[in-house]
TORKOL-4160 file (C-alpha; in steps of 0.2 Angstrom, whole numbers, padded with zeros to 4 digits, m for minus):
319
<pt num="1" X="0811" Y="0274" Z="0078"/>
<pt num="2" X="0827" Y="0272" Z="0087"/>
<pt num="3" X="0829" Y="0266" Z="0105"/>
<pt num="4" X="0835" Y="0286" Z="0108"/>
<pt num="5" X="0820" Y="0292" Z="0100"/>
<pt num="6" X="0808" Y="0280" Z="0111"/>
<pt num="7" X="0817" Y="0287" Z="0127"/>
<pt num="8" X="0814" Y="0304" Z="0124"/>
<pt num="9" X="0796" Y="0303" Z="0116"/>
<pt num="10" X="0783" Y="0309" Z="0127"/>
<pt num="11" X="0771" Y="0297" Z="0136"/>
<pt num="12" X="0754" Y="0294" Z="0127"/>
<pt num="13" X="0738" Y="0294" Z="0136"/>
<pt num="14" X="0735" Y="0282" Z="0151"/>
<pt num="15" X="0726" Y="0266" Z="0146"/>
<pt num="16" X="0708" Y="0264" Z="0153"/>
<pt num="17" X="0714" Y="0252" Z="0166"/>
<pt num="18" X="0726" Y="0265" Z="0172"/>
<pt num="19" X="0713" Y="0278" Z="0173"/>
<pt num="20" X="0702" Y="0267" Z="0182"/>
<pt num="21" X="0716" Y="0263" Z="0195"/>
<pt num="22" X="0718" Y="0281" Z="0199"/>
<pt num="23" X="0708" Y="0293" Z="0209"/>
<pt num="24" X="0701" Y="0308" Z="0203"/>
<pt num="25" X="0704" Y="0324" Z="0215"/>
<pt num="26" X="0683" Y="0326" Z="0215"/>
<pt num="27" X="0683" Y="0309" Z="0223"/>
<pt num="28" X="0693" Y="0313" Z="0236"/>
<pt num="29" X="0684" Y="0329" Z="0241"/>
<pt num="30" X="0667" Y="0320" Z="0241"/>
<pt num="31" X="0674" Y="0306" Z="0253"/>
<pt num="32" X="0681" Y="0319" Z="0263"/>
<pt num="33" X="0665" Y="0328" Z="0263"/>
<pt num="34" X="0655" Y="0312" Z="0268"/>
<pt num="35" X="0667" Y="0308" Z="0282"/>
<pt num="36" X="0664" Y="0325" Z="0288"/>
<pt num="37" X="0646" Y="0323" Z="0289"/>
<pt num="38" X="0647" Y="0307" Z="0297"/>
<pt num="39" X="0658" Y="0314" Z="0311"/>
<pt num="40" X="0646" Y="0328" Z="0314"/>
<pt num="41" X="0630" Y="0317" Z="0312"/>
<pt num="42" X="0627" Y="0313" Z="0330"/>
<pt num="43" X="0629" Y="0331" Z="0336"/>
<pt num="44" X="0617" Y="0337" Z="0323"/>
<pt num="45" X="0606" Y="0322" Z="0329"/>
<pt num="46" X="0607" Y="0328" Z="0348"/>
<pt num="47" X="0603" Y="0346" Z="0342"/>
<pt num="48" X="0589" Y="0341" Z="0332"/>
<pt num="49" X="0581" Y="0333" Z="0347"/>
<pt num="50" X="0584" Y="0346" Z="0358"/>
<pt num="51" X="0577" Y="0361" Z="0347"/>
<pt num="52" X="0566" Y="0352" Z="0336"/>
<pt num="53" X="0556" Y="0343" Z="0349"/>
<pt num="54" X="0551" Y="0359" Z="0360"/>
<pt num="55" X="0549" Y="0369" Z="0344"/>
<pt num="56" X="0536" Y="0355" Z="0336"/>
<pt num="57" X="0528" Y="0352" Z="0352"/>
<pt num="58" X="0525" Y="0371" Z="0355"/>
<pt num="59" X="0518" Y="0372" Z="0337"/>
<pt num="60" X="0506" Y="0358" Z="0340"/>
<pt num="61" X="0501" Y="0367" Z="0356"/>
<pt num="62" X="0498" Y="0382" Z="0347"/>
<pt num="63" X="0484" Y="0375" Z="0335"/>
<pt num="64" X="0476" Y="0366" Z="0350"/>
<pt num="65" X="0467" Y="0369" Z="0365"/>
<pt num="66" X="0477" Y="0365" Z="0380"/>
<pt num="67" X="0472" Y="0376" Z="0394"/>
<pt num="68" X="0474" Y="0364" Z="0410"/>
<pt num="69" X="0462" Y="0376" Z="0420"/>
<pt num="70" X="0448" Y="0373" Z="0408"/>
<pt num="71" X="0448" Y="0355" Z="0400"/>
<pt num="72" X="0444" Y="0345" Z="0389"/>
<pt num="73" X="0462" Y="0345" Z="0381"/>
<pt num="74" X="0468" Y="0344" Z="0364"/>
<pt num="75" X="0454" Y="0349" Z="0354"/>
<pt num="76" X="0460" Y="0358" Z="0338"/>
<pt num="77" X="0459" Y="0377" Z="0339"/>
<pt num="78" X="0465" Y="0381" Z="0323"/>
<pt num="79" X="0472" Y="0401" Z="0323"/>
<pt num="80" X="0461" Y="0405" Z="0339"/>
<pt num="81" X="0477" Y="0404" Z="0350"/>
<pt num="82" X="0486" Y="0417" Z="0337"/>
<pt num="83" X="0471" Y="0427" Z="0336"/>
<pt num="84" X="0472" Y="0430" Z="0356"/>
<pt num="85" X="0489" Y="0437" Z="0353"/>
<pt num="86" X="0481" Y="0453" Z="0348"/>
<pt num="87" X="0466" Y="0452" Z="0357"/>
<pt num="88" X="0475" Y="0450" Z="0374"/>
<pt num="89" X="0478" Y="0467" Z="0382"/>
<pt num="90" X="0495" Y="0462" Z="0387"/>
<pt num="91" X="0503" Y="0454" Z="0372"/>
<pt num="92" X="0506" Y="0471" Z="0362"/>
<pt num="93" X="0511" Y="0481" Z="0376"/>
<pt num="94" X="0525" Y="0466" Z="0381"/>
<pt num="95" X="0530" Y="0465" Z="0362"/>
<pt num="96" X="0534" Y="0486" Z="0361"/>
<pt num="97" X="0542" Y="0483" Z="0379"/>
<pt num="98" X="0553" Y="0469" Z="0371"/>
<pt num="99" X="0557" Y="0479" Z="0355"/>
<pt num="100" X="0561" Y="0495" Z="0364"/>
<pt num="101" X="0573" Y="0486" Z="0377"/>
<pt num="102" X="0581" Y="0477" Z="0361"/>
<pt num="103" X="0585" Y="0493" Z="0353"/>
<pt num="104" X="0591" Y="0504" Z="0367"/>
<pt num="105" X="0601" Y="0489" Z="0376"/>
<pt num="106" X="0611" Y="0483" Z="0359"/>
<pt num="107" X="0613" Y="0501" Z="0354"/>
<pt num="108" X="0622" Y="0506" Z="0371"/>
<pt num="109" X="0630" Y="0489" Z="0372"/>
<pt num="110" X="0638" Y="0490" Z="0356"/>
<pt num="111" X="0644" Y="0508" Z="0357"/>
<pt num="112" X="0652" Y="0504" Z="0374"/>
<pt num="113" X="0659" Y="0487" Z="0368"/>
<pt num="114" X="0666" Y="0495" Z="0353"/>
<pt num="115" X="0676" Y="0508" Z="0364"/>
<pt num="116" X="0682" Y="0494" Z="0375"/>
<pt num="117" X="0688" Y="0483" Z="0360"/>
<pt num="118" X="0697" Y="0499" Z="0352"/>
<pt num="119" X="0705" Y="0502" Z="0369"/>
<pt num="120" X="0710" Y="0484" Z="0373"/>
<pt num="121" X="0718" Y="0482" Z="0355"/>
<pt num="122" X="0731" Y="0496" Z="0359"/>
<pt num="123" X="0748" Y="0490" Z="0368"/>
<pt num="124" X="0750" Y="0495" Z="0386"/>
<pt num="125" X="0757" Y="0489" Z="0401"/>
<pt num="126" X="0746" Y="0476" Z="0411"/>
<pt num="127" X="0734" Y="0474" Z="0395"/>
<pt num="128" X="0732" Y="0456" Z="0399"/>
<pt num="129" X="0726" Y="0460" Z="0417"/>
<pt num="130" X="0714" Y="0473" Z="0411"/>
<pt num="131" X="0706" Y="0462" Z="0397"/>
<pt num="132" X="0703" Y="0448" Z="0411"/>
<pt num="133" X="0695" Y="0460" Z="0422"/>
<pt num="134" X="0683" Y="0467" Z="0408"/>
<pt num="135" X="0679" Y="0450" Z="0402"/>
<pt num="136" X="0674" Y="0444" Z="0420"/>
<pt num="137" X="0657" Y="0450" Z="0421"/>
<pt num="138" X="0652" Y="0439" Z="0405"/>
<pt num="139" X="0657" Y="0423" Z="0413"/>
<pt num="140" X="0645" Y="0428" Z="0429"/>
<pt num="141" X="0628" Y="0418" Z="0426"/>
<pt num="142" X="0615" Y="0428" Z="0421"/>
<pt num="143" X="0603" Y="0423" Z="0437"/>
<pt num="144" X="0619" Y="0429" Z="0449"/>
<pt num="145" X="0620" Y="0445" Z="0439"/>
<pt num="146" X="0602" Y="0448" Z="0441"/>
<pt num="147" X="0601" Y="0445" Z="0460"/>
<pt num="148" X="0618" Y="0455" Z="0461"/>
<pt num="149" X="0610" Y="0470" Z="0454"/>
<pt num="150" X="0593" Y="0469" Z="0463"/>
<pt num="151" X="0602" Y="0469" Z="0478"/>
<pt num="152" X="0613" Y="0484" Z="0472"/>
<pt num="153" X="0597" Y="0494" Z="0467"/>
<pt num="154" X="0589" Y="0491" Z="0484"/>
<pt num="155" X="0584" Y="0508" Z="0492"/>
<pt num="156" X="0588" Y="0505" Z="0509"/>
<pt num="157" X="0603" Y="0494" Z="0509"/>
<pt num="158" X="0608" Y="0495" Z="0491"/>
<pt num="159" X="0627" Y="0500" Z="0485"/>
<pt num="160" X="0619" Y="0512" Z="0471"/>
<pt num="161" X="0610" Y="0525" Z="0483"/>
<pt num="162" X="0624" Y="0522" Z="0496"/>
<pt num="163" X="0636" Y="0530" Z="0483"/>
<pt num="164" X="0624" Y="0543" Z="0478"/>
<pt num="165" X="0622" Y="0548" Z="0494"/>
<pt num="166" X="0641" Y="0549" Z="0498"/>
<pt num="167" X="0643" Y="0560" Z="0483"/>
<pt num="168" X="0628" Y="0571" Z="0486"/>
<pt num="169" X="0620" Y="0567" Z="0469"/>
<pt num="170" X="0602" Y="0566" Z="0464"/>
<pt num="171" X="0592" Y="0551" Z="0463"/>
<pt num="172" X="0601" Y="0546" Z="0481"/>
<pt num="173" X="0583" Y="0542" Z="0488"/>
<pt num="174" X="0576" Y="0533" Z="0473"/>
<pt num="175" X="0565" Y="0517" Z="0474"/>
<pt num="176" X="0572" Y="0511" Z="0459"/>
<pt num="177" X="0562" Y="0495" Z="0455"/>
<pt num="178" X="0546" Y="0503" Z="0460"/>
<pt num="179" X="0543" Y="0514" Z="0445"/>
<pt num="180" X="0543" Y="0511" Z="0427"/>
<pt num="181" X="0557" Y="0522" Z="0421"/>
<pt num="182" X="0569" Y="0518" Z="0435"/>
<pt num="183" X="0565" Y="0500" Z="0434"/>
<pt num="184" X="0569" Y="0499" Z="0416"/>
<pt num="185" X="0585" Y="0509" Z="0419"/>
<pt num="186" X="0590" Y="0497" Z="0431"/>
<pt num="187" X="0587" Y="0482" Z="0419"/>
<pt num="188" X="0597" Y="0490" Z="0406"/>
<pt num="189" X="0612" Y="0493" Z="0417"/>
<pt num="190" X="0610" Y="0475" Z="0425"/>
<pt num="191" X="0611" Y="0468" Z="0407"/>
<pt num="192" X="0624" Y="0479" Z="0399"/>
<pt num="193" X="0635" Y="0476" Z="0413"/>
<pt num="194" X="0635" Y="0458" Z="0410"/>
<pt num="195" X="0633" Y="0457" Z="0392"/>
<pt num="196" X="0645" Y="0472" Z="0384"/>
<pt num="197" X="0660" Y="0461" Z="0387"/>
<pt num="198" X="0653" Y="0449" Z="0375"/>
<pt num="199" X="0652" Y="0462" Z="0361"/>
<pt num="200" X="0669" Y="0469" Z="0366"/>
<pt num="201" X="0676" Y="0450" Z="0365"/>
<pt num="202" X="0670" Y="0448" Z="0347"/>
<pt num="203" X="0675" Y="0465" Z="0341"/>
<pt num="204" X="0693" Y="0464" Z="0348"/>
<pt num="205" X="0694" Y="0447" Z="0340"/>
<pt num="206" X="0690" Y="0457" Z="0322"/>
<pt num="207" X="0701" Y="0470" Z="0326"/>
<pt num="208" X="0717" Y="0458" Z="0329"/>
<pt num="209" X="0714" Y="0451" Z="0311"/>
<pt num="210" X="0715" Y="0468" Z="0303"/>
<pt num="211" X="0733" Y="0469" Z="0296"/>
<pt num="212" X="0744" Y="0485" Z="0302"/>
<pt num="213" X="0749" Y="0487" Z="0285"/>
<pt num="214" X="0733" Y="0497" Z="0280"/>
<pt num="215" X="0734" Y="0508" Z="0296"/>
<pt num="216" X="0753" Y="0512" Z="0291"/>
<pt num="217" X="0747" Y="0517" Z="0273"/>
<pt num="218" X="0733" Y="0527" Z="0281"/>
<pt num="219" X="0746" Y="0536" Z="0290"/>
<pt num="220" X="0758" Y="0540" Z="0276"/>
<pt num="221" X="0742" Y="0547" Z="0267"/>
<pt num="222" X="0738" Y="0559" Z="0281"/>
<pt num="223" X="0723" Y="0552" Z="0287"/>
<pt num="224" X="0719" Y="0557" Z="0305"/>
<pt num="225" X="0712" Y="0545" Z="0319"/>
<pt num="226" X="0693" Y="0548" Z="0314"/>
<pt num="227" X="0696" Y="0546" Z="0296"/>
<pt num="228" X="0706" Y="0530" Z="0300"/>
<pt num="229" X="0693" Y="0524" Z="0310"/>
<pt num="230" X="0679" Y="0528" Z="0299"/>
<pt num="231" X="0686" Y="0522" Z="0282"/>
<pt num="232" X="0696" Y="0507" Z="0288"/>
<pt num="233" X="0693" Y="0500" Z="0306"/>
<pt num="234" X="0674" Y="0500" Z="0304"/>
<pt num="235" X="0674" Y="0493" Z="0287"/>
<pt num="236" X="0685" Y="0480" Z="0290"/>
<pt num="237" X="0675" Y="0476" Z="0306"/>
<pt num="238" X="0658" Y="0472" Z="0297"/>
<pt num="239" X="0659" Y="0454" Z="0299"/>
<pt num="240" X="0664" Y="0453" Z="0318"/>
<pt num="241" X="0650" Y="0467" Z="0321"/>
<pt num="242" X="0637" Y="0458" Z="0311"/>
<pt num="243" X="0640" Y="0442" Z="0322"/>
<pt num="244" X="0640" Y="0452" Z="0338"/>
<pt num="245" X="0624" Y="0461" Z="0333"/>
<pt num="246" X="0615" Y="0447" Z="0328"/>
<pt num="247" X="0618" Y="0437" Z="0343"/>
<pt num="248" X="0615" Y="0451" Z="0355"/>
<pt num="249" X="0600" Y="0457" Z="0347"/>
<pt num="250" X="0591" Y="0439" Z="0348"/>
<pt num="251" X="0596" Y="0438" Z="0366"/>
<pt num="252" X="0590" Y="0454" Z="0370"/>
<pt num="253" X="0573" Y="0451" Z="0362"/>
<pt num="254" X="0572" Y="0435" Z="0371"/>
<pt num="255" X="0577" Y="0442" Z="0389"/>
<pt num="256" X="0569" Y="0434" Z="0403"/>
<pt num="257" X="0579" Y="0430" Z="0418"/>
<pt num="258" X="0584" Y="0448" Z="0422"/>
<pt num="259" X="0566" Y="0453" Z="0422"/>
<pt num="260" X="0560" Y="0439" Z="0431"/>
<pt num="261" X="0572" Y="0442" Z="0445"/>
<pt num="262" X="0573" Y="0460" Z="0446"/>
<pt num="263" X="0555" Y="0466" Z="0443"/>
<pt num="264" X="0544" Y="0450" Z="0439"/>
<pt num="265" X="0537" Y="0462" Z="0425"/>
<pt num="266" X="0532" Y="0475" Z="0438"/>
<pt num="267" X="0527" Y="0487" Z="0444"/>
<pt num="268" X="0512" Y="0482" Z="0437"/>
<pt num="269" X="0516" Y="0475" Z="0420"/>
<pt num="270" X="0526" Y="0490" Z="0415"/>
<pt num="271" X="0542" Y="0479" Z="0413"/>
<pt num="272" X="0533" Y="0464" Z="0404"/>
<pt num="273" X="0543" Y="0457" Z="0390"/>
<pt num="274" X="0537" Y="0443" Z="0379"/>
<pt num="275" X="0547" Y="0429" Z="0386"/>
<pt num="276" X="0540" Y="0434" Z="0403"/>
<pt num="277" X="0523" Y="0434" Z="0397"/>
<pt num="278" X="0526" Y="0416" Z="0388"/>
<pt num="279" X="0533" Y="0410" Z="0405"/>
<pt num="280" X="0517" Y="0417" Z="0414"/>
<pt num="281" X="0506" Y="0407" Z="0400"/>
<pt num="282" X="0514" Y="0391" Z="0404"/>
<pt num="283" X="0516" Y="0390" Z="0423"/>
<pt num="284" X="0504" Y="0402" Z="0430"/>
<pt num="285" X="0489" Y="0402" Z="0419"/>
<pt num="286" X="0493" Y="0384" Z="0412"/>
<pt num="287" X="0487" Y="0388" Z="0395"/>
<pt num="288" X="0499" Y="0379" Z="0385"/>
<pt num="289" X="0489" Y="0383" Z="0369"/>
<pt num="290" X="0491" Y="0401" Z="0370"/>
<pt num="291" X="0510" Y="0399" Z="0378"/>
<pt num="292" X="0514" Y="0389" Z="0363"/>
<pt num="293" X="0507" Y="0403" Z="0351"/>
<pt num="294" X="0518" Y="0415" Z="0360"/>
<pt num="295" X="0534" Y="0404" Z="0358"/>
<pt num="296" X="0531" Y="0403" Z="0340"/>
<pt num="297" X="0528" Y="0422" Z="0338"/>
<pt num="298" X="0545" Y="0424" Z="0348"/>
<pt num="299" X="0555" Y="0411" Z="0336"/>
<pt num="300" X="0548" Y="0419" Z="0321"/>
<pt num="301" X="0552" Y="0437" Z="0325"/>
<pt num="302" X="0570" Y="0431" Z="0332"/>
<pt num="303" X="0572" Y="0424" Z="0314"/>
<pt num="304" X="0566" Y="0439" Z="0305"/>
<pt num="305" X="0578" Y="0450" Z="0315"/>
<pt num="306" X="0592" Y="0439" Z="0311"/>
<pt num="307" X="0589" Y="0439" Z="0292"/>
<pt num="308" X="0587" Y="0456" Z="0292"/>
<pt num="309" X="0604" Y="0459" Z="0298"/>
<pt num="310" X="0611" Y="0446" Z="0287"/>
<pt num="311" X="0604" Y="0454" Z="0272"/>
<pt num="312" X="0609" Y="0471" Z="0278"/>
<pt num="313" X="0626" Y="0467" Z="0279"/>
<pt num="314" X="0627" Y="0457" Z="0264"/>
<pt num="315" X="0621" Y="0472" Z="0254"/>
<pt num="316" X="0633" Y="0483" Z="0261"/>
<pt num="317" X="0646" Y="0471" Z="0257"/>
<pt num="318" X="0641" Y="0468" Z="0239"/>
<pt num="319" X="0639" Y="0486" Z="0237"/>
């Protein structure tokens, strides 16, 4: 073989030493993955300590007799505390109240939040200022918001009855928090005022990543506004809608502070919810065994709700 042939001859396979000296792309990916795990490990440990310990403590309580008003404490009770959930005349009504509130509040907030997101996604003068104003309620702490609305629904000095009186509208002399249905209406209004902006924020983010090309194509094809919304906007908005629904449904199911501040479960127990029943078991009855069982039930139902949402949206996306 001539020198010219050697110069153009294709390079042969690398030697074993050369192969050992190089790095396979998979090795680099593995190293980056290990480095990522190492970087987030402290945060994961903190989160586990924050969440795992209270959950484990409540699970332990739920299987033991931990009633500080009726010692001795710590005796193994088996499933007695869980059996008490359905023998207690307050648990099932509180569960029904919680589920009903969750369905109604999430439905109302989703419809209003979607309308706000669609409106705020359009270009108009002063859009930034309007967006900031709409999102302000979500920045208000829940305790402050609930206290504000409790004052506004005051029958004597509240702003709601004042406006109704000035406009000569019905219900102007209503004692809102003293009857079951009006108390629930007040709770729903207070909850929707604060949390609807959250859904609007999530859905607005989802709307902004939808490319304009699909809307232009739909316009060329002659689709009207409703057809465009139903066949383009809603399908492409499903991932953001899933996130908003999961977060808001679980938050609504775990509602406590609004009920605690506005009605304290009243009148009577007509606005009792599971989280408030759980608080009462711990801090009024001092029955940590029963309170632990209620806590575990809350966590289980919340996980089931989240799992149902994920499964439903996954089935729709693969269909």
